N, C-alpha and C positions, 0 to 999 in steps of 0.2 A: 763457632757454630758450624764449622765445616764438617761435613760427613754425617750430620744429624739428619734424621728422617723428619721432614716437615709434612704437615697434613692440613688441608682445609676441609671442614665439614659443615654442611648446612642441615639443620634439623631443629627439632623442638626440645625444650627442656622437659624432662620427665617429672621433675619436682622442683620446688623452690631451692635455690642454692643454699648449701649448708656452710656457714661461716664459723671458724673457730680460731683461737689464738694459741700458738705453740709457745713453748718455754722461753724462746728468745724474744718474744713480744711481737713477732711477725704474724699477720693474719693470713689465712688461707681460705679460699672458697672452693668447695667441691660440688660438682654437679654432673649430671649425665645428659648427653645429647642423643636423641633418637633420630636416626636418619633412615628413611625408607625410600628406596628407589622405585620409580614408576616407569613402566614401559607400555607402549601401545601394542596391543595384540591385534594383528590384521585379520585373523580368523573370526574373532568375536567382536571386532570393532569397538573395543573399549580399553581403558587403561587397567593394568593389573599391578598390584603391589608386589615388590620383590622381598627378599629377606632383609629384615630390619637390622641395622647396626646400632648398638648401644655403646657409645664411647664415653668412658669416664674421663672427666676433665678436672684440672686444678689450676687455680690462679692465685697469685701471691700479692701481698702488701696492698698498695692503693687500689690496684685493679680488683682485688678481692672485695674491698669495701664498695667500689663502684658497681660491681656485679650484683652484690646483695641489695643495693639500693634501687637498681634499675630493672633487673630481670626476675620474672616469676614463672611458675609452672606453666607450660604450654607456649611460652614465648618462642617464636621462630628466630633462630640466631645463625650467624656465620662466625665460625671459630677457626682461627689459624694458630698452629702451635707445633711443638716438637714431640714426637712419640718417644716415650721413655718406658723402659721395663724396670719393674721393681719387685724384689723378692722379700718375703717376710715369713715369720713363723706364726701360724694361727694359734688360737687358744687351745685347740685340741692337740697341738704339737706337730701338726703336719706343715710341711713347707709349701708355700703358695707363691705364685708369680702372677703379677698383673701387668697389663700394658695400659698406660694412661696418657692423656694429652696434656702437656704443660703449655698453658695458654699464653701466646704472645699477643694476640689481638682478638677482640670479640666485639660484636655489635648486633643489633637487631636487624633482621632481614626486612627490607622495605617492599618486598614483593606483594604482600597482602596486608600491609599495615603502614602507619606513619609513625614517626618518632620525633620528639623534641630533644635537642642536645643542649646540655648545660655544662659549661666548663667548670671543673672543680679547681680550687686553689691547690697549689703544690705544697706538699709537706716534706719534701726532701731538701730543704734549704734554699730553694729557688723562690724568690718573691713573686707574688701574683703580678701579672703584667709583664713578665719577662718570658722569653722563650729561647731555646737553643737553636740557632740556625745551622749549626754544624760546620763542617769544613775546616780548612787549614787557615792559619793566620799568616801564611807565607807572604812576604812582601810588606806586611804591616804587623809586626809582632806586638805592637801596643794594643791592637784591636783583638778582643776575644770573640768567641762565637756567640756570647750572650748578648742579645739585643732587646731593647725595650719593645714592648708590643705596640702595635698601631693603635691610635686612639679609637675607642669604641663609639658607635653611633649613640645618639641620645636614647634614654630609656623610653621615650614616648613613641619611638618607631617600633610598631608591633612585629615587623618582619626583619629587623636588624639589617636593613639595607642601607647602603651608603647614601648620604644626602646628595641631591643633584647639585652640580656645580653651577654657579651663576654666570660663568664665563660663556661667551658665545661659542657655539659649536662650529668649528671651521668646515666641517663636512656637511653642514646643514644647507649651505647655499647651493643652488642649482647650477650646474656647469652645462655649457652647451653640449648637446649630444653629438657624437662623431657622425660623419656621413655614413649612409647606409652601406656603402661598398667597403667600409673599413679603412679607406686611405684618405689622408688629408688632401684637399683640393690644392693647397698651397704648400708643397713640401719645402723644407728649409735646407736641404742638402745640395 
């Protein structure tokens, strides 16, 4: 990926994502993000909208399915990806070139909204409950980067918070306060 132009854009979806399956069986989601900059005008004492950017985006495979299930028209999103230029011949015979964003990461913007995240099971041969921690196995070649996921909290916990430990908290006991001058009255040196 060295030398590729990466871009992060924040804006709203102009329509519901279009999802389709190509001949190889891979799914692709296509959508457009509209990003309009706003600037404060000191003379009028109000915000003014600038020129809107409409960026065509595409996401592939599992991400395409997740986008189709999660995002709808008007959703404010943060998208990071690689700019790519593509040329094709239109139905009228003219040659056309477009620039689009190949999505690497996408998520809803939480500036004006809240979102709930639900982890999807993996379909690329990785069992659910496993994750790749990455890194090298140098020093321990028998250990791979694949690790078992940490145990999940009980389903009755509505906030998915870890349960409180029943062990006493060693920091909970009060310690005597140091003298106000910051020095011990009985130095040990």
